[in-house]
C-alpha positions in Angstrom: -41.7 67.7 -45.0 -41.1 65.3 -42.1 -44.7 65.6 -40.8 -46.0 65.0 -44.3 -43.6 61.9 -44.4 -44.8 60.5 -41.2 -48.5 61.1 -42.1 -48.0 59.0 -45.3 -46.0 56.3 -43.6 -48.7 56.0 -41.0 -51.5 55.9 -43.5 -49.6 53.3 -45.4 -49.4 51.1 -42.3 -53.2 51.7 -41.6 -54.0 50.7 -44.9 -52.0 47.6 -44.9 -53.3 46.5 -41.7 -56.8 47.2 -42.8 -56.2 45.0 -45.9 -55.0 42.1 -43.6 -58.1 42.5 -41.6 -60.2 42.4 -44.7 -58.6 39.4 -46.0 -59.2 37.6 -42.7 -62.7 38.3 -42.6 -63.2 37.3 -46.2 -61.4 34.1 -45.3 -63.8 33.5 -42.1 -66.9 34.1 -44.4 -65.6 31.7 -47.1 -65.3 28.8 -44.8 -68.1 29.8 -42.7 -66.4 30.4 -39.3 -69.0 31.9 -36.7 -66.9 31.5 -33.4 -64.3 29.7 -31.6 -64.8 28.0 -28.2 -62.1 26.9 -25.5 -63.7 23.6 -25.2 -66.8 21.2 -25.8 -67.8 20.9 -22.0 -69.9 22.5 -19.4 -68.5 25.8 -19.8 -70.0 26.3 -23.3 -73.3 24.5 -22.7 -75.4 27.6 -23.2 -74.0 27.7 -26.7 -75.3 24.1 -27.3 -78.6 24.8 -25.3 -79.7 27.8 -27.1 -79.3 26.0 -30.6 -80.8 22.8 -29.5 -84.0 24.6 -28.1 -84.5 25.8 -31.8 -83.7 22.6 -33.6 -86.1 21.8 -36.3 -84.6 19.5 -38.9 -81.3 17.6 -38.1 -79.1 16.9 -35.1 -75.8 15.2 -36.2 -73.2 14.1 -33.6 -69.8 12.2 -33.9 -67.7 11.0 -30.9 -65.9 8.3 -29.3 -68.0 7.3 -26.3 -70.0 10.6 -25.9 -70.1 10.2 -22.1 -70.6 13.8 -21.7 -73.4 14.0 -24.2 -75.2 11.3 -22.2 -74.6 12.9 -18.8 -75.6 16.3 -19.8 -78.5 15.6 -22.5 -79.8 12.0 -22.3 -82.8 13.2 -20.6 -83.8 15.4 -23.5 -83.2 12.8 -26.1 -86.8 12.0 -26.5 -87.7 15.5 -27.0 -85.1 16.4 -29.5 -86.4 13.6 -31.8 -90.0 15.1 -31.8 -88.4 18.3 -33.5 -85.4 16.8 -35.6 -84.0 13.6 -36.8 -81.0 12.7 -34.4 -78.1 10.7 -35.7 -75.4 9.7 -33.5 -72.1 7.9 -34.6 -70.2 6.1 -31.8 -66.9 4.2 -32.1 -67.5 0.5 -32.4 -65.2 -0.4 -29.4 -64.0 -3.9 -31.0 -62.8 -2.3 -34.6 -60.7 -2.7 -36.1 -59.7 -5.8 -33.9 -60.5 -6.9 -30.3 -57.0 -7.0 -29.3 -55.9 -3.4 -30.6 -59.3 -1.4 -31.1 -59.2 2.3 -31.8 -61.1 3.1 -28.6 -58.3 1.3 -26.7 -55.7 3.6 -28.5 -57.8 6.7 -27.7 -57.8 5.5 -24.0 -54.0 5.8 -24.0 -53.9 9.2 -25.9 -56.2 10.9 -23.4 -54.5 9.2 -20.1 -57.5 7.3 -19.4 -57.7 3.7 -18.1 -57.9 1.1 -20.7 -61.5 0.2 -21.6 -62.8 3.7 -20.6 -64.2 4.5 -24.1 -65.6 0.9 -24.6 -67.6 1.3 -21.3 -68.9 4.8 -22.3 -70.1 3.3 -25.5 -71.9 0.4 -23.6 -73.6 2.8 -21.1 -74.6 5.1 -24.1 -76.3 2.4 -25.8 -77.9 1.0 -22.7 -79.3 4.4 -21.8 -80.8 4.8 -25.3 -81.9 1.4 -26.0 -85.6 2.0 -25.3 -85.5 5.1 -27.2 -83.8 3.6 -30.4 -86.3 0.6 -30.5 -89.4 2.6 -30.4 -88.4 5.9 -32.3 -86.9 5.7 -35.8 -86.1 9.5 -35.5 -83.2 8.6 -33.0 -80.6 6.6 -34.7 -77.3 5.4 -33.4 -74.7 3.7 -35.5 -71.1 2.5 -34.7 -68.1 3.9 -36.6 -65.8 1.3 -38.2 -63.2 3.9 -39.3 -60.7 6.2 -37.5 -62.4 9.4 -36.0 -60.5 12.6 -36.8 -63.1 15.1 -35.6 -65.9 15.6 -33.1 -69.1 16.8 -34.8 -72.3 18.4 -33.1 -74.4 19.6 -35.8 -77.8 21.4 -35.2 -79.6 22.4 -38.4 -77.2 24.8 -40.4 -74.9 25.2 -37.8 -71.9 22.8 -36.7 -69.6 22.6 -33.6 -66.6 20.5 -34.5 -62.9 20.2 -33.3 -60.0 17.9 -33.7 -58.9 15.0 -31.6 -55.4 15.8 -30.3 -53.4 13.7 -27.7 -52.9 14.5 -24.0 -56.1 14.9 -22.4 -60.0 14.4 -22.8 -61.4 15.8 -25.9 -64.2 17.6 -24.1 -61.4 20.1 -23.1 -60.2 20.7 -26.7 -60.9 23.8 -28.8 -64.0 23.8 -30.5 -65.0 25.9 -33.8 -68.5 26.8 -35.0 -69.2 26.9 -38.6 -72.6 27.7 -40.5 -74.0 27.0 -43.9 -73.5 28.2 -46.4 -69.7 27.8 -46.0 -66.9 25.6 -47.1 -66.2 23.9 -43.7 -69.7 23.2 -43.0 -70.3 21.4 -46.5 -67.1 19.3 -46.0 -67.9 18.4 -42.5 -71.5 17.6 -43.6 -70.3 15.3 -46.4 -67.8 13.6 -44.1 -70.5 12.5 -41.5 -72.8 11.4 -44.2 -70.1 9.1 -45.8 -69.2 7.6 -42.5 -73.0 7.0 -41.7 -73.6 5.5 -45.0 -70.4 3.4 -45.6 -68.1 3.3 -42.5 -70.5 2.4 -39.8 -72.8 -0.5 -38.8 -76.1 -0.7 -37.0 -76.2 -1.4 -33.2 -76.4 -5.2 -32.7 -79.9 -6.5 -32.1 -78.6 -7.2 -28.3 -78.3 -3.5 -27.9 -74.7 -3.9 -26.7 -71.4 -3.1 -28.2 -70.5 -6.4 -29.4 
């Protein structure tokens, strides 16, 4: 009798645990979660590279100054734009005001020197000026809203993560989601809305004025 009771209890625990796992898997499928990475930098570059090599439609990116993107990939930008439309959103370093811009606030949050992000934006615009002027498949706009997430979308997959205080965003956790999935759709809408209504073109001078 005792043995039967133990077997029954163990079976109950197993089925309960199996039900929990099933619910977690269903939730991951519903939101389109594919993977979770421990950062956005060099350690996970292979994950980005593999997808970028197969890009065929869209590459969408949101960030503050995108220094790592410029340093790691600027030489590949022209090739990207032969296979996909590339849209990049940088923070407008003078928004909402020259005295208290969001870029300066983020410098403080990351523990960086004041003006770091503004300098990164300027260098990004300088590095891409010729490409932007000659190729309408490589587009950059400047966000005039408060960034809440970092996005790196390649076709039907999207790396994204939150902005947290206490260090550079490139060291923060990153999630990979895919279409069809609730999170992919919401983040795609988020990007498109910022692009269309909460950003401005780069000034004719090509600098962050």
